[in-house]
N, C-alpha and C positions, 0 to 999 in steps of 0.2 A: 881803807886807806884813802886819804885825800891828797891831792897835789893841786898846784895852781900854775897857770900860764898867762903871761901878759902878751896880748896880741900886738905885735910890732909891725912896722911898715913892710919888712921883708916877708911877712907871713901872708900878705894880701895879694889877691889877683888884680888884674887890670881894671876891674870895676870897684875896687876898694873893699872887697869882702874877703874874709879868711878863706884860704885855699882849703878845700875839703881834705885833701891828702895830708896837709900839715896837721889837721885835727886828728886824723886817723893815726898818724905817727905818734902824737902825744898820748892818745888812748892806749895804743899798743905798748908804749914805754911804761905808762902808769900801771897797766895790768902786769907786765913783767916784773916791775919793782914790787908790787903787792905780793905776787906769788913767790918771788925770791925771798922776801922778808918772812912770809908765813911758812915757807918750806925751804930753809937755807941749804939743805943737803941736795936739793934738786938742781937740774940744769934744764931750764924750760925754753921751749920754742913755741911761737904762736902758730896754731893750726887753722884758726878761723875766727871770723866775726859773724854773728847770726844775721844782722841786718845793718845796712848802712843807709840811713835816711836822716837828712838834716831838716830840722823843724823850722828854722829861720836863720837868716844871715847874721854874721858876726863882724863887727867893725874894729878898726884900729883903736887901741886903748882899752879894749874890753879885758877884764880879768876873769879868766875862766877857772871854774872849780871842776876838777875831774875826780869823781868818787868811784872807787872800785870795791865791790863787796863780793866775797867768796859765795857763790851760789850752788856749787856742786863740786864734790871731790870724788873722782873715780879712781880706778886702780892705777892708771898711768897718766891721768890728766886732771886738770882743774878748770873750772869755769867761773868767770867773774861777771857779775852784772855791773854795767857802767852807766853813769849819768854824767853829762856835762852841762853845767849851768853857767850863765852869765849873771852873777848875783845882782849886779846893778840894774839889769834890764828886766828882771822879774823872776818869778819862781818856777816858770815852766822850763823843763830841760830843752836845750837846743839840740841835743843828740843823746841817744841811748842805744845800747846794744849789749850783747853778751860775747865775751871773748874767751876762747878755749885755748889753753896752753897744754903741751904734753912734755913730760919729763923724758929726756933722752940720755943715752950713754955717749961715750967718745966717738962711736961709729954712727951716731944718729938713730940708733934703735930705741924703741920705747922701753922704758923701765919703770918699775913701780914708784909711786910717789912716796910711799912708806915702805921701808925695807924691814 
């Protein structure tokens, strides 16, 4: 699944670069949407990101492409490989990680992805 975000002035820090936490929120949301579309019967919560390392800065006006690909399906969890690119700035990803989500019941207990 792919989604896009336009980097606006409210997304920037005092040096004019994209806040890292804003990008992490977009990545988290994109993975949750991907998982919810692929497994509509599930109720996912994020349990972790493998690595948080930004490869270069992002400025106002950038159009970011966030790509989420299912990389592992476990009994109660799924994992997505994520790449974030600024298509106008070049082909190298500005950020990549793996996001793990777990399926939970109403009480927050793990439950199988496939029943």
